[in-house]
N, C-alpha and C positions, 0 to 999 in steps of 0.2 A: 504494500500500499504506499502510496506517495506521502512524503512529509513536506509540509509547509512550514518555512521558517520566517516568522515575522521579525525582522531586524530591530525596529525601534522598540517594540513590545517585549523583546527578548523571550519570545515564546515559539515553541514548536508543536504542531499538531499533526496527527496522522489522519489522512482522509481516504475515502475510497477513490479509486481511479474514475475520472470523469466528473468528479464533484465540482460544484460552482464555488469559486473562491470567496466571493462575498458571503454566501450562505454559510460556509464553514467557518469564516471568521466570526460571524454573528453568533454561531453556536458556541465558539470558543470565548465569547465575551469581548471580541475586538471590534471597535468601531472604525470601519474603513471609510465611512462617509465624512471626511474631514473638511470638505468645502474648499474655500480659497485660502491657502496658508493657515489652515486651522481655524479660520473665522466661520463661525456658523456650525461647528462640529457638533454642539449639543442639540441644535435644532435639526441638522441634517441626519442625525442618528434616527429620527423618527419620520422626517419629511424627505423622502427619496423615492426612487422608482420601485424599490423593494424587490428587484429581480422578478418581475412578473413572468410567471411560467409560460404565458403565451408569447412572450417576446415582444410585444407591441411597445411596451414603455420601457423595456429593459435598455439601459444606457442612456436614457433621455435627460437625466439631470446632471450627469458628469461629476458628481460629488465623491465618487468612490475611486478616483485616480490613484493608481499604485505604480511603483517601479518594480519591475521584475529584475532584481540584481543578479540573479543566477537561475539557469533553468528555463529561459524563455522558450527553448525548443520543446519543452514539456508542457506547453499550453496550446490551446487552439488558435487558429488564425484569427486575425483582426475581424471583428464583426462589422456589419454596415454601420451600426451606431457608432463604434469606435473610429471607423475610418472617417465618418462625418465629423466627429468631435475633434480628432487629432490632426487630420490631413487637409480638411477643407477650410480654407481661410474665410470664405464667404458664408459661414453659418450664421444664424441669427444670434448666437452667443459666441463672440470671437475670443473671450478669455480662454476657454478650454483649448481652442486651437492653438493659442500661444503656450499652453502649459507644458507641451512636450518639447519645446525648443531645447536642443542639446541631449534629449533622450528619445529620439525618434524611433529607435528600435526596441525600447524597453518599457515605454509607457502603455498602460492598460486600464481598462474599466473592470473593477473587480466583479461587477455584476454580469459582465459579459465573458468572463474568463473561466475556462474549465481546466482543471488540473489533471494532467496525464502522467506526471512524474514529479520528482523532487524540485521544489522551487524555493527561492528566497525573495521575500517581498518587503519593500519599504513602503509603509503606509503614509498617505498624506504628503507626497513630495511638494516642496515649496516651489511657488513660481517666482522666479527672479527676472523681472522685466528689464533690469538694468545690468544684467550679468553679461559676460564676454560672448555667450552664444546667441544673444538676442539679436544683435545687429549683424551678425555674420551671414 
């Protein structure tokens, strides 16, 4: 069974193969819905897309951004919601599109990520609009 290591929380959990990252974090008591640089984390814990099983709303709020620091190959491919959030600059909500600057290959939405093998996750990665990667 795959192991998810949450770096900031210093916690490891064992999950079934194909498990949803956000759902497993919630079971373990980890809030991945951090919002923008941690602002709104307490509200976003309850007001989010809740990983709707039908997939219609899954990924719509973008508050469960995570960095997969190890094991990206052990997750599913980017979903349409993730692609729209991270790759499309002309979305109605431009901040999430900027959120991946410098982390193009490792940023994911936990609600859209399935775990197929061992991974390491950094929850609530900060957005640095004035960092060296922003204007490059």
